[in-house]
N, C-alpha and C positions, 0 to 999 in steps of 0.2 A: 451537257448539263451544266449549270452554273449554279454554285451554292455559296452565296454570298454570307460570310460571317458564320460559316458552319464549321462544327469540329465533329470527327466521328468519335465516339467513345462508347466501347462495349464492355468496359470493366464496370462492375456493379457499384463500386464506390464512386467512380467518376460520374457515372449517371446519377446518383443520387446528389453529389454535390452540386453538379449543374442544374437539376431540378429546383434545388433548395435555393440557387442563385436566380431562378427566374428564367432559366434558358430551356428552350425546345430540346428534346433529345431524340435523335434519329440513330439506330444502330445500323450495322452492315446489311441485313436483310432489307429494312426500309429504304436505304439508298439505292440496292439493286432493284426494287421493285420501281422506285421512281425513275431509274433510268431505262428500265423495260417500257413504263408508260410513256416516256418521252422519246421513244423510238430506237433506243440504242439495241443492237440485235444480239441479245444474250439470252441464254437459257437459264432460269432460276435453279431448274434441278441440277444441271451441271455445276452452276456456281456453288449450291450448297453441298454437293458432293466434294467439291474441291477444299472448301471450308472444313468439312468433315475429316477429310485425309489430312489436312494440317491440324488436327486436333482443336478445331475450334468447336465448342460445343454448343448445340442447339437442341432445343426440347422438340419433341415431335409434334407439339402443338404448333409452334413457330414454323416447323417445316411444312406441315399440312396447310397452314394459312397461306404462307407464301407462294406454294404451288397453287393453289387455289385462286389467290388474288392475281397471279400472273397468267391464269388460263391455261396452265400446263397440267390441270388434274388428267388422270386417266380414264 
């Protein structure tokens, strides 16, 4: 996956400043979903669990969306 001119920002203030500066914003889940779409062999569910295990906060809405988008729904 090649992301030219890309920065990953998950901090709320950083995302706001990036948007105000006219930059597009993609968080960790967006990057994982793009990688999966591009053929990288990964499990979104496993990646999310690892993030949660490292105290990265994700809303249930984001988790449900990511799992559904990845085609990993139950």
